[in-house]
PyMOL Python script that loads the backbone (N, CA, C, O; Angstrom):
from pymol import cmd

cmd.read_pdbstr("""\
ATOM      1  N   MET A   1      27.423   6.428   3.860  1.00  0.00           N
ATOM      2  CA  MET A   1      26.386   5.944   2.816  1.00  0.00           C
ATOM      3  C   MET A   1      26.102   4.502   2.834  1.00  0.00           C
ATOM      4  O   MET A   1      27.064   3.734   2.805  1.00  0.00           O
ATOM      5  N   THR A   2      24.953   4.052   2.877  1.00  0.00           N
ATOM      6  CA  THR A   2      24.634   3.064   2.742  1.00  0.00           C
ATOM      7  C   THR A   2      24.497   2.052   1.732  1.00  0.00           C
ATOM      8  O   THR A   2      23.413   2.270   1.191  1.00  0.00           O
ATOM      9  N   ALA A   3      25.049   1.054   1.205  1.00  0.00           N
ATOM     10  CA  ALA A   3      24.907  -0.178   0.357  1.00  0.00           C
ATOM     11  C   ALA A   3      23.845  -1.076   0.607  1.00  0.00           C
ATOM     12  O   ALA A   3      24.039  -1.923   1.480  1.00  0.00           O
ATOM     13  N   THR A   4      22.353  -1.055  -0.209  1.00  0.00           N
ATOM     14  CA  THR A   4      21.607  -2.179  -0.198  1.00  0.00           C
ATOM     15  C   THR A   4      21.840  -3.236  -0.708  1.00  0.00           C
ATOM     16  O   THR A   4      22.306  -3.222  -1.848  1.00  0.00           O
ATOM     17  N   PRO A   5      21.584  -4.567  -0.006  1.00  0.00           N
ATOM     18  CA  PRO A   5      21.970  -5.734  -1.312  1.00  0.00           C
ATOM     19  C   PRO A   5      21.493  -5.449  -2.065  1.00  0.00           C
ATOM     20  O   PRO A   5      20.476  -4.765  -2.179  1.00  0.00           O
ATOM     21  N   PRO A   6      22.686  -6.326  -3.365  1.00  0.00           N
ATOM     22  CA  PRO A   6      22.017  -6.981  -4.548  1.00  0.00           C
ATOM     23  C   PRO A   6      20.308  -7.783  -4.946  1.00  0.00           C
ATOM     24  O   PRO A   6      19.331  -7.478  -5.630  1.00  0.00           O
ATOM     25  N   ASP A   7      20.485  -8.285  -4.555  1.00  0.00           N
ATOM     26  CA  ASP A   7      19.125  -9.301  -4.375  1.00  0.00           C
ATOM     27  C   ASP A   7      17.969  -8.565  -3.611  1.00  0.00           C
ATOM     28  O   ASP A   7      16.871  -8.972  -3.991  1.00  0.00           O
ATOM     29  N   THR A   8      17.903  -7.633  -2.679  1.00  0.00           N
ATOM     30  CA  THR A   8      16.601  -6.845  -2.607  1.00  0.00           C
ATOM     31  C   THR A   8      16.108  -6.221  -3.449  1.00  0.00           C
ATOM     32  O   THR A   8      16.766  -5.413  -4.104  1.00  0.00           O
ATOM     33  N   LYS A   9      14.314  -6.519  -3.729  1.00  0.00           N
ATOM     34  CA  LYS A   9      13.640  -6.210  -4.920  1.00  0.00           C
ATOM     35  C   LYS A   9      12.399  -5.273  -4.404  1.00  0.00           C
ATOM     36  O   LYS A   9      11.721  -5.665  -3.454  1.00  0.00           O
ATOM     37  N   PRO A  10      12.204  -4.412  -4.851  1.00  0.00           N
ATOM     38  CA  PRO A  10      11.419  -3.031  -4.250  1.00  0.00           C
ATOM     39  C   PRO A  10       9.837  -4.316  -4.600  1.00  0.00           C
ATOM     40  O   PRO A  10       9.579  -4.954  -5.621  1.00  0.00           O
ATOM     41  N   PRO A  11       9.009  -4.241  -3.104  1.00  0.00           N
ATOM     42  CA  PRO A  11       7.745  -4.991  -3.171  1.00  0.00           C
ATOM     43  C   PRO A  11       6.706  -4.419  -3.971  1.00  0.00           C
ATOM     44  O   PRO A  11       6.288  -3.277  -4.161  1.00  0.00           O
ATOM     45  N   VAL A  12       6.366  -5.781  -4.457  1.00  0.00           N
ATOM     46  CA  VAL A  12       5.555  -5.769  -6.160  1.00  0.00           C
ATOM     47  C   VAL A  12       3.923  -5.502  -5.490  1.00  0.00           C
ATOM     48  O   VAL A  12       3.850  -5.670  -4.273  1.00  0.00           O
ATOM     49  N   ILE A  13       3.009  -5.218  -6.004  1.00  0.00           N
ATOM     50  CA  ILE A  13       1.585  -4.887  -5.727  1.00  0.00           C
ATOM     51  C   ILE A  13       1.234  -5.756  -6.587  1.00  0.00           C
ATOM     52  O   ILE A  13       1.277  -5.353  -7.749  1.00  0.00           O
ATOM     53  N   THR A  14       0.799  -7.129  -6.383  1.00  0.00           N
ATOM     54  CA  THR A  14      -0.145  -7.851  -7.441  1.00  0.00           C
ATOM     55  C   THR A  14      -1.245  -8.114  -7.112  1.00  0.00           C
ATOM     56  O   THR A  14      -1.411  -7.770  -5.942  1.00  0.00           O
ATOM     57  N   PRO A  15      -2.361  -8.686  -7.666  1.00  0.00           N
ATOM     58  CA  PRO A  15      -3.706  -8.631  -7.807  1.00  0.00           C
ATOM     59  C   PRO A  15      -3.993  -9.783  -6.113  1.00  0.00           C
ATOM     60  O   PRO A  15      -4.860  -9.610  -5.257  1.00  0.00           O
ATOM     61  N   SER A  16      -3.108 -10.677  -6.150  1.00  0.00           N
ATOM     62  CA  SER A  16      -3.019 -11.771  -5.086  1.00  0.00           C
ATOM     63  C   SER A  16      -3.051 -10.517  -3.427  1.00  0.00           C
ATOM     64  O   SER A  16      -3.872 -10.458  -2.511  1.00  0.00           O
ATOM     65  N   ARG A  17      -1.947  -9.818  -3.650  1.00  0.00           N
ATOM     66  CA  ARG A  17      -1.691  -9.334  -2.445  1.00  0.00           C
ATOM     67  C   ARG A  17      -2.963  -8.374  -1.743  1.00  0.00           C
ATOM     68  O   ARG A  17      -3.458  -8.409  -0.616  1.00  0.00           O
ATOM     69  N   VAL A  18      -3.209  -7.630  -2.773  1.00  0.00           N
ATOM     70  CA  VAL A  18      -4.726  -6.751  -3.308  1.00  0.00           C
ATOM     71  C   VAL A  18      -5.588  -7.329  -2.203  1.00  0.00           C
ATOM     72  O   VAL A  18      -5.734  -6.894  -1.061  1.00  0.00           O
ATOM     73  N   ILE A  19      -6.244  -8.624  -2.892  1.00  0.00           N
ATOM     74  CA  ILE A  19      -6.899  -9.602  -2.221  1.00  0.00           C
ATOM     75  C   ILE A  19      -6.967 -10.052  -1.013  1.00  0.00           C
ATOM     76  O   ILE A  19      -7.948 -10.477  -0.404  1.00  0.00           O
ATOM     77  N   ALA A  20      -5.807  -9.935  -0.660  1.00  0.00           N
ATOM     78  CA  ALA A  20      -5.410 -10.958   0.524  1.00  0.00           C
ATOM     79  C   ALA A  20      -5.311  -9.437   1.616  1.00  0.00           C
ATOM     80  O   ALA A  20      -5.072  -9.659   2.803  1.00  0.00           O
ATOM     81  N   GLY A  21      -5.446  -8.363   1.294  1.00  0.00           N
ATOM     82  CA  GLY A  21      -5.239  -6.435   1.813  1.00  0.00           C
ATOM     83  C   GLY A  21      -6.832  -6.481   2.316  1.00  0.00           C
ATOM     84  O   GLY A  21      -7.145  -6.331   3.497  1.00  0.00           O
ATOM     85  N   LEU A  22      -7.782  -6.712   1.247  1.00  0.00           N
ATOM     86  CA  LEU A  22      -9.136  -6.726   1.670  1.00  0.00           C
ATOM     87  C   LEU A  22      -9.472  -8.009   2.569  1.00  0.00           C
ATOM     88  O   LEU A  22     -10.106  -7.663   3.565  1.00  0.00           O
ATOM     89  N   CYS A  23      -9.329  -8.846   2.535  1.00  0.00           N
ATOM     90  CA  CYS A  23      -9.945 -10.068   3.615  1.00  0.00           C
ATOM     91  C   CYS A  23      -9.046  -9.736   4.766  1.00  0.00           C
ATOM     92  O   CYS A  23      -9.487 -10.359   5.732  1.00  0.00           O
ATOM     93  N   LEU A  24      -8.035  -9.073   5.098  1.00  0.00           N
ATOM     94  CA  LEU A  24      -7.357  -8.850   6.198  1.00  0.00           C
ATOM     95  C   LEU A  24      -8.281  -7.083   6.187  1.00  0.00           C
ATOM     96  O   LEU A  24      -8.193  -6.625   7.327  1.00  0.00           O
ATOM     97  N   LEU A  25      -8.736  -6.513   5.638  1.00  0.00           N
ATOM     98  CA  LEU A  25      -9.362  -4.763   6.152  1.00  0.00           C
ATOM     99  C   LEU A  25     -10.796  -5.129   6.361  1.00  0.00           C
ATOM    100  O   LEU A  25     -11.443  -4.328   7.036  1.00  0.00           O
ATOM    101  N   ALA A  26     -11.505  -6.344   5.842  1.00  0.00           N
ATOM    102  CA  ALA A  26     -12.751  -6.379   6.342  1.00  0.00           C
ATOM    103  C   ALA A  26     -13.316  -6.487   7.541  1.00  0.00           C
ATOM    104  O   ALA A  26     -14.399  -5.976   7.824  1.00  0.00           O
ATOM    105  N   PRO A  27     -12.687  -7.089   8.236  1.00  0.00           N
ATOM    106  CA  PRO A  27     -13.031  -7.360   9.668  1.00  0.00           C
ATOM    107  C   PRO A  27     -13.165  -5.988  10.373  1.00  0.00           C
ATOM    108  O   PRO A  27     -14.046  -5.577  11.127  1.00  0.00           O
ATOM    109  N   PHE A  28     -12.107  -5.433   9.938  1.00  0.00           N
ATOM    110  CA  PHE A  28     -11.399  -4.122  10.579  1.00  0.00           C
ATOM    111  C   PHE A  28     -13.288  -3.347  10.590  1.00  0.00           C
ATOM    112  O   PHE A  28     -14.078  -3.273  11.530  1.00  0.00           O
ATOM    113  N   VAL A  29     -13.466  -2.818   8.882  1.00  0.00           N
ATOM    114  CA  VAL A  29     -14.248  -2.495   8.594  1.00  0.00           C
ATOM    115  C   VAL A  29     -15.751  -2.674   9.388  1.00  0.00           C
ATOM    116  O   VAL A  29     -16.452  -2.003  10.145  1.00  0.00           O
ATOM    117  N   ALA A  30     -15.785  -3.730   8.866  1.00  0.00           N
ATOM    118  CA  ALA A  30     -16.915  -4.503   9.653  1.00  0.00           C
ATOM    119  C   ALA A  30     -17.428  -4.183  11.236  1.00  0.00           C
ATOM    120  O   ALA A  30     -18.578  -4.163  11.674  1.00  0.00           O
ATOM    121  N   LEU A  31     -16.360  -3.982  11.812  1.00  0.00           N
ATOM    122  CA  LEU A  31     -16.798  -3.926  13.225  1.00  0.00           C
ATOM    123  C   LEU A  31     -16.265  -2.697  14.044  1.00  0.00           C
ATOM    124  O   LEU A  31     -16.245  -2.523  15.263  1.00  0.00           O
ATOM    125  N   LEU A  32     -15.811  -1.844  12.948  1.00  0.00           N
ATOM    126  CA  LEU A  32     -15.475  -0.666  13.575  1.00  0.00           C
ATOM    127  C   LEU A  32     -16.737   0.568  13.213  1.00  0.00           C
ATOM    128  O   LEU A  32     -17.175   1.642  13.625  1.00  0.00           O
ATOM    129  N   TRP A  33     -16.917  -0.372  12.233  1.00  0.00           N
ATOM    130  CA  TRP A  33     -18.389   0.656  11.586  1.00  0.00           C
ATOM    131  C   TRP A  33     -19.520   0.127  13.067  1.00  0.00           C
ATOM    132  O   TRP A  33     -20.124  -0.936  13.209  1.00  0.00           O
ATOM    133  N   VAL A  34     -19.485   0.914  13.663  1.00  0.00           N
ATOM    134  CA  VAL A  34     -20.713  -0.078  14.975  1.00  0.00           C
ATOM    135  C   VAL A  34     -22.091   0.328  14.808  1.00  0.00           C
ATOM    136  O   VAL A  34     -22.924  -0.531  15.098  1.00  0.00           O
ATOM    137  N   ASN A  35     -22.601   1.679  14.322  1.00  0.00           N
ATOM    138  CA  ASN A  35     -24.055   2.289  13.795  1.00  0.00           C
ATOM    139  C   ASN A  35     -24.576   1.325  13.343  1.00  0.00           C
ATOM    140  O   ASN A  35     -25.758   1.116  13.615  1.00  0.00           O
ATOM    141  N   SER A  36     -23.532   0.042  12.141  1.00  0.00           N
ATOM    142  CA  SER A  36     -24.262  -0.706  11.450  1.00  0.00           C
ATOM    143  C   SER A  36     -24.544  -1.939  12.365  1.00  0.00           C
ATOM    144  O   SER A  36     -25.099  -2.884  11.804  1.00  0.00           O
ATOM    145  N   TYR A  37     -24.258  -2.066  13.636  1.00  0.00           N
ATOM    146  CA  TYR A  37     -25.178  -3.429  14.380  1.00  0.00           C
ATOM    147  C   TYR A  37     -25.232  -2.482  15.500  1.00  0.00           C
ATOM    148  O   TYR A  37     -24.745  -3.274  16.307  1.00  0.00           O
ATOM    149  N   SER A  38     -25.368  -1.764  15.977  1.00  0.00           N
ATOM    150  CA  SER A  38     -25.821  -1.016  17.298  1.00  0.00           C
ATOM    151  C   SER A  38     -27.287  -1.138  17.581  1.00  0.00           C
ATOM    152  O   SER A  38     -27.929  -0.089  17.519  1.00  0.00           O
ATOM    153  N   ARG A  39     -27.916  -2.223  17.877  1.00  0.00           N
ATOM    154  CA  ARG A  39     -28.938  -2.454  18.009  1.00  0.00           C
ATOM    155  C   ARG A  39     -29.412  -4.310  18.925  1.00  0.00           C
ATOM    156  O   ARG A  39     -28.600  -5.228  19.038  1.00  0.00           O
ATOM    157  N   LEU A  40     -30.436  -4.338  19.270  1.00  0.00           N
ATOM    158  CA  LEU A  40     -30.867  -5.397  20.209  1.00  0.00           C
ATOM    159  C   LEU A  40     -31.388  -6.500  19.223  1.00  0.00           C
ATOM    160  O   LEU A  40     -31.376  -7.680  19.571  1.00  0.00           O
ATOM    161  N   THR A  41     -31.812  -6.139  18.080  1.00  0.00           N
ATOM    162  CA  THR A  41     -32.678  -6.893  17.656  1.00  0.00           C
ATOM    163  C   THR A  41     -32.098  -7.140  16.123  1.00  0.00           C
ATOM    164  O   THR A  41     -31.548  -6.154  15.633  1.00  0.00           O
ATOM    165  N   PRO A  42     -32.153  -8.330  15.310  1.00  0.00           N
ATOM    166  CA  PRO A  42     -32.951  -9.844  15.570  1.00  0.00           C
ATOM    167  C   PRO A  42     -31.785 -10.437  16.686  1.00  0.00           C
ATOM    168  O   PRO A  42     -30.569 -10.535  16.850  1.00  0.00           O
ATOM    169  N   ARG A  43     -33.251 -10.792  17.394  1.00  0.00           N
ATOM    170  CA  ARG A  43     -32.094 -11.934  18.645  1.00  0.00           C
ATOM    171  C   ARG A  43     -31.826 -13.208  18.118  1.00  0.00           C
ATOM    172  O   ARG A  43     -32.258 -13.535  17.013  1.00  0.00           O
ATOM    173  N   PHE A  44     -31.247 -13.844  18.718  1.00  0.00           N
ATOM    174  CA  PHE A  44     -29.803 -15.210  18.444  1.00  0.00           C
ATOM    175  C   PHE A  44     -29.908 -16.102  19.475  1.00  0.00           C
ATOM    176  O   PHE A  44     -29.032 -16.097  20.340  1.00  0.00           O
ATOM    177  N   ILE A  45     -31.221 -17.201  19.565  1.00  0.00           N
ATOM    178  CA  ILE A  45     -30.688 -17.843  20.890  1.00  0.00           C
ATOM    179  C   ILE A  45     -31.168 -16.758  21.899  1.00  0.00           C
ATOM    180  O   ILE A  45     -30.948 -17.084  23.065  1.00  0.00           O
ATOM    181  N   GLY A  46     -31.650 -15.791  21.769  1.00  0.00           N
ATOM    182  CA  GLY A  46     -32.190 -14.778  22.739  1.00  0.00           C
ATOM    183  C   GLY A  46     -30.495 -14.533  23.569  1.00  0.00           C
ATOM    184  O   GLY A  46     -30.247 -14.945  24.702  1.00  0.00           O
ATOM    185  N   ILE A  47     -29.461 -13.748  22.641  1.00  0.00           N
ATOM    186  CA  ILE A  47     -28.823 -13.097  22.465  1.00  0.00           C
ATOM    187  C   ILE A  47     -28.806 -11.663  21.331  1.00  0.00           C
ATOM    188  O   ILE A  47     -28.911 -11.760  20.108  1.00  0.00           O
ATOM    189  N   PRO A  48     -28.646 -10.361  22.111  1.00  0.00           N
ATOM    190  CA  PRO A  48     -29.108  -9.569  21.454  1.00  0.00           C
ATOM    191  C   PRO A  48     -27.771  -9.536  19.909  1.00  0.00           C
ATOM    192  O   PRO A  48     -26.728 -10.189  19.955  1.00  0.00           O
ATOM    193  N   PHE A  49     -28.084  -8.836  18.963  1.00  0.00           N
ATOM    194  CA  PHE A  49     -27.863  -8.571  17.617  1.00  0.00           C
ATOM    195  C   PHE A  49     -26.435  -8.002  17.928  1.00  0.00           C
ATOM    196  O   PHE A  49     -25.470  -8.566  17.412  1.00  0.00           O
ATOM    197  N   PHE A  50     -26.253  -6.946  18.719  1.00  0.00           N
ATOM    198  CA  PHE A  50     -24.900  -6.376  19.138  1.00  0.00           C
ATOM    199  C   PHE A  50     -24.304  -7.042  19.453  1.00  0.00           C
ATOM    200  O   PHE A  50     -23.151  -6.715  19.171  1.00  0.00           O
ATOM    201  N   TYR A  51     -24.390  -8.616  20.331  1.00  0.00           N
ATOM    202  CA  TYR A  51     -23.229  -9.576  20.628  1.00  0.00           C
ATOM    203  C   TYR A  51     -22.764 -10.632  19.811  1.00  0.00           C
ATOM    204  O   TYR A  51     -21.615 -11.065  19.732  1.00  0.00           O
ATOM    205  N   TRP A  52     -24.154 -11.135  18.994  1.00  0.00           N
ATOM    206  CA  TRP A  52     -23.886 -11.961  18.204  1.00  0.00           C
ATOM    207  C   TRP A  52     -22.844 -11.977  16.648  1.00  0.00           C
ATOM    208  O   TRP A  52     -22.208 -12.838  16.040  1.00  0.00           O
ATOM    209  N   TYR A  53     -23.116 -10.539  16.480  1.00  0.00           N
ATOM    210  CA  TYR A  53     -22.906  -9.984  15.231  1.00  0.00           C
ATOM    211  C   TYR A  53     -21.099 -10.008  15.462  1.00  0.00           C
ATOM    212  O   TYR A  53     -20.319 -10.473  14.631  1.00  0.00           O
ATOM    213  N   GLN A  54     -20.707  -9.396  16.775  1.00  0.00           N
ATOM    214  CA  GLN A  54     -19.289  -9.451  16.469  1.00  0.00           C
ATOM    215  C   GLN A  54     -18.712 -10.614  17.363  1.00  0.00           C
ATOM    216  O   GLN A  54     -17.739 -10.360  18.073  1.00  0.00           O
ATOM    217  N   MET A  55     -19.199 -11.728  17.365  1.00  0.00           N
ATOM    218  CA  MET A  55     -18.714 -13.265  17.711  1.00  0.00           C
ATOM    219  C   MET A  55     -18.723 -14.198  16.686  1.00  0.00           C
ATOM    220  O   MET A  55     -18.065 -15.213  16.459  1.00  0.00           O
ATOM    221  N   ALA A  56     -19.902 -13.436  15.944  1.00  0.00           N
ATOM    222  CA  ALA A  56     -19.605 -14.236  14.238  1.00  0.00           C
ATOM    223  C   ALA A  56     -18.479 -13.610  13.364  1.00  0.00           C
ATOM    224  O   ALA A  56     -17.807 -14.134  12.476  1.00  0.00           O
ATOM    225  N   TRP A  57     -18.461 -12.399  13.839  1.00  0.00           N
ATOM    226  CA  TRP A  57     -16.715 -12.379  13.108  1.00  0.00           C
ATOM    227  C   TRP A  57     -15.667 -12.984  13.372  1.00  0.00           C
ATOM    228  O   TRP A  57     -14.597 -12.974  12.763  1.00  0.00           O
ATOM    229  N   VAL A  58     -15.982 -13.551  14.343  1.00  0.00           N
ATOM    230  CA  VAL A  58     -14.224 -14.399  14.957  1.00  0.00           C
ATOM    231  C   VAL A  58     -13.869 -15.193  14.144  1.00  0.00           C
ATOM    232  O   VAL A  58     -12.713 -15.382  13.766  1.00  0.00           O
ATOM    233  N   PRO A  59     -15.299 -15.994  13.634  1.00  0.00           N
ATOM    234  CA  PRO A  59     -14.439 -17.256  12.903  1.00  0.00           C
ATOM    235  C   PRO A  59     -14.058 -16.954  11.984  1.00  0.00           C
ATOM    236  O   PRO A  59     -13.001 -17.346  11.489  1.00  0.00           O
ATOM    237  N   VAL A  60     -15.095 -15.904  11.352  1.00  0.00           N
ATOM    238  CA  VAL A  60     -14.878 -15.078   9.808  1.00  0.00           C
ATOM    239  C   VAL A  60     -14.047 -14.549   9.663  1.00  0.00           C
ATOM    240  O   VAL A  60     -13.654 -14.366   8.511  1.00  0.00           O
ATOM    241  N   ALA A  61     -13.269 -13.968  10.889  1.00  0.00           N
ATOM    242  CA  ALA A  61     -11.786 -13.358  10.827  1.00  0.00           C
ATOM    243  C   ALA A  61     -10.598 -14.385  10.455  1.00  0.00           C
ATOM    244  O   ALA A  61      -9.688 -14.162   9.656  1.00  0.00           O
ATOM    245  N   ALA A  62     -10.803 -15.531  11.192  1.00  0.00           N
ATOM    246  CA  ALA A  62     -10.225 -16.202  10.902  1.00  0.00           C
ATOM    247  C   ALA A  62      -9.785 -17.013  10.110  1.00  0.00           C
ATOM    248  O   ALA A  62      -8.691 -17.572  10.180  1.00  0.00           O
ATOM    249  N   ALA A  63     -10.922 -17.194   8.975  1.00  0.00           N
ATOM    250  CA  ALA A  63     -11.225 -17.601   8.002  1.00  0.00           C
ATOM    251  C   ALA A  63     -10.277 -16.607   6.733  1.00  0.00           C
ATOM    252  O   ALA A  63      -9.693 -16.991   5.720  1.00  0.00           O
ATOM    253  N   LEU A  64     -10.413 -15.467   7.216  1.00  0.00           N
ATOM    254  CA  LEU A  64     -10.026 -14.344   5.962  1.00  0.00           C
ATOM    255  C   LEU A  64      -8.846 -14.570   5.940  1.00  0.00           C
ATOM    256  O   LEU A  64      -8.291 -15.062   4.958  1.00  0.00           O
ATOM    257  N   THR A  65      -8.193 -14.221   7.124  1.00  0.00           N
ATOM    258  CA  THR A  65      -6.793 -14.167   7.421  1.00  0.00           C
ATOM    259  C   THR A  65      -6.043 -14.987   7.272  1.00  0.00           C
ATOM    260  O   THR A  65      -4.843 -14.784   7.087  1.00  0.00           O
ATOM    261  N   TYR A  66      -6.668 -16.269   7.328  1.00  0.00           N
ATOM    262  CA  TYR A  66      -6.105 -17.406   6.588  1.00  0.00           C
ATOM    263  C   TYR A  66      -6.282 -17.384   5.261  1.00  0.00           C
ATOM    264  O   TYR A  66      -5.296 -17.993   4.846  1.00  0.00           O
ATOM    265  N   ALA A  67      -6.857 -17.096   4.432  1.00  0.00           N
ATOM    266  CA  ALA A  67      -7.471 -17.124   3.362  1.00  0.00           C
ATOM    267  C   ALA A  67      -5.752 -16.256   2.549  1.00  0.00           C
ATOM    268  O   ALA A  67      -4.964 -16.647   1.688  1.00  0.00           O
ATOM    269  N   ALA A  68      -5.845 -14.826   3.507  1.00  0.00           N
ATOM    270  CA  ALA A  68      -4.798 -13.856   3.243  1.00  0.00           C
ATOM    271  C   ALA A  68      -3.680 -14.441   2.989  1.00  0.00           C
ATOM    272  O   ALA A  68      -2.961 -14.125   2.040  1.00  0.00           O
ATOM    273  N   TYR A  69      -3.358 -15.590   4.028  1.00  0.00           N
ATOM    274  CA  TYR A  69      -2.013 -16.085   4.336  1.00  0.00           C
ATOM    275  C   TYR A  69      -1.660 -17.321   3.394  1.00  0.00           C
ATOM    276  O   TYR A  69      -0.566 -17.870   3.259  1.00  0.00           O
ATOM    277  N   LEU A  70      -2.961 -17.634   2.735  1.00  0.00           N
ATOM    278  CA  LEU A  70      -2.163 -18.626   1.599  1.00  0.00           C
ATOM    279  C   LEU A  70      -2.250 -18.319   0.198  1.00  0.00           C
ATOM    280  O   LEU A  70      -1.772 -18.968  -0.733  1.00  0.00           O
ATOM    281  N   LEU A  71      -3.105 -16.951   0.146  1.00  0.00           N
ATOM    282  CA  LEU A  71      -2.706 -15.969  -1.284  1.00  0.00           C
ATOM    283  C   LEU A  71      -0.715 -15.710  -1.218  1.00  0.00           C
ATOM    284  O   LEU A  71       0.273 -16.083  -1.851  1.00  0.00           O
ATOM    285  N   VAL A  72      -1.011 -14.930  -0.140  1.00  0.00           N
ATOM    286  CA  VAL A  72       0.238 -14.263   0.095  1.00  0.00           C
ATOM    287  C   VAL A  72       1.583 -15.912  -0.130  1.00  0.00           C
ATOM    288  O   VAL A  72       2.422 -15.842  -1.029  1.00  0.00           O
ATOM    289  N   ARG A  73       1.540 -16.922   0.612  1.00  0.00           N
ATOM    290  CA  ARG A  73       2.457 -17.689  -0.004  1.00  0.00           C
ATOM    291  C   ARG A  73       2.454 -18.432  -0.763  1.00  0.00           C
ATOM    292  O   ARG A  73       3.481 -19.111  -0.774  1.00  0.00           O
ATOM    293  N   ARG A  74       1.511 -18.748  -1.711  1.00  0.00           N
ATOM    294  CA  ARG A  74       1.198 -18.997  -2.927  1.00  0.00           C
ATOM    295  C   ARG A  74       2.385 -18.079  -4.074  1.00  0.00           C
ATOM    296  O   ARG A  74       3.343 -18.476  -4.737  1.00  0.00           O
ATOM    297  N   GLU A  75       1.739 -16.689  -3.886  1.00  0.00           N
ATOM    298  CA  GLU A  75       2.542 -15.757  -4.980  1.00  0.00           C
ATOM    299  C   GLU A  75       4.458 -16.243  -4.140  1.00  0.00           C
ATOM    300  O   GLU A  75       5.209 -16.891  -4.869  1.00  0.00           O
ATOM    301  N   GLU A  76       4.771 -15.999  -3.252  1.00  0.00           N
ATOM    302  CA  GLU A  76       6.007 -16.234  -2.908  1.00  0.00           C
ATOM    303  C   GLU A  76       6.005 -17.731  -3.386  1.00  0.00           C
ATOM    304  O   GLU A  76       6.169 -17.682  -4.606  1.00  0.00           O
ATOM    305  N   ARG A  77       5.916 -18.793  -3.058  1.00  0.00           N
ATOM    306  CA  ARG A  77       6.353 -19.854  -4.121  1.00  0.00           C
ATOM    307  C   ARG A  77       6.377 -19.912  -5.306  1.00  0.00           C
ATOM    308  O   ARG A  77       6.845 -21.004  -5.629  1.00  0.00           O
ATOM    309  N   VAL A  78       6.036 -19.118  -6.435  1.00  0.00           N
ATOM    310  CA  VAL A  78       5.503 -18.930  -7.242  1.00  0.00           C
ATOM    311  C   VAL A  78       6.922 -18.092  -8.085  1.00  0.00           C
ATOM    312  O   VAL A  78       7.541 -18.545  -9.048  1.00  0.00           O
ATOM    313  N   ARG A  79       7.191 -16.653  -7.315  1.00  0.00           N
ATOM    314  CA  ARG A  79       7.900 -15.710  -7.506  1.00  0.00           C
ATOM    315  C   ARG A  79       9.392 -15.984  -7.293  1.00  0.00           C
ATOM    316  O   ARG A  79      10.179 -15.323  -7.971  1.00  0.00           O
ATOM    317  N   LYS A  80      10.068 -17.274  -6.055  1.00  0.00           N
ATOM    318  CA  LYS A  80      10.923 -17.601  -5.466  1.00  0.00           C
ATOM    319  C   LYS A  80      10.734 -19.134  -7.187  1.00  0.00           C
ATOM    320  O   LYS A  80      11.736 -19.840  -7.300  1.00  0.00           O
ATOM    321  N   GLY A  81      10.014 -19.315  -7.826  1.00  0.00           N
ATOM    322  CA  GLY A  81      10.402 -20.498  -8.658  1.00  0.00           C
ATOM    323  C   GLY A  81       9.417 -22.058  -8.224  1.00  0.00           C
ATOM    324  O   GLY A  81       8.897 -22.641  -9.175  1.00  0.00           O
ATOM    325  N   GLY A  82       9.313 -22.367  -7.474  1.00  0.00           N
ATOM    326  CA  GLY A  82       9.072 -23.400  -6.717  1.00  0.00           C
ATOM    327  C   GLY A  82       7.457 -24.130  -6.894  1.00  0.00           C
ATOM    328  O   GLY A  82       7.098 -24.763  -5.900  1.00  0.00           O
ATOM    329  N   ALA A  83       6.565 -24.093  -7.960  1.00  0.00           N
ATOM    330  CA  ALA A  83       4.976 -23.979  -7.859  1.00  0.00           C
ATOM    331  C   ALA A  83       4.207 -25.019  -6.825  1.00  0.00           C
ATOM    332  O   ALA A  83       3.064 -24.994  -6.369  1.00  0.00           O
ATOM    333  N   GLY A  84       5.330 -25.964  -6.639  1.00  0.00           N
ATOM    334  CA  GLY A  84       4.511 -26.955  -6.311  1.00  0.00           C
ATOM    335  C   GLY A  84       4.521 -26.671  -4.347  1.00  0.00           C
ATOM    336  O   GLY A  84       4.870 -25.790  -3.561  1.00  0.00           O
ATOM    337  N   LYS A  85       3.903 -28.037  -4.308  1.00  0.00           N
ATOM    338  CA  LYS A  85       3.823 -27.819  -2.452  1.00  0.00           C
ATOM    339  C   LYS A  85       4.817 -28.685  -1.929  1.00  0.00           C
ATOM    340  O   LYS A  85       4.998 -28.754  -0.713  1.00  0.00           O
TER     341      LYS A  85
END
""", "prot")
cmd.dss("prot")
cmd.show_as("cartoon", "prot")
cmd.util.cbc("prot")
cmd.orient("prot")
């Protein structure tokens, strides 16, 4: 028989965690749906759409990951009682 520590709480699904999850899911969906960007036009500075679309997602995915991090970190601070920085 295993005993769980008394301070362990089950995970709580909050709106900020759902939004963070969507921020992390968006790049996967956008890049795994290849038929949506499998074409050559429109070109951007001579680069076919297929390539620049994927490269455009690099900074977007980084920004969305950072936003998800901030949302989860803010929620953890509020949960622990320290709402300040």
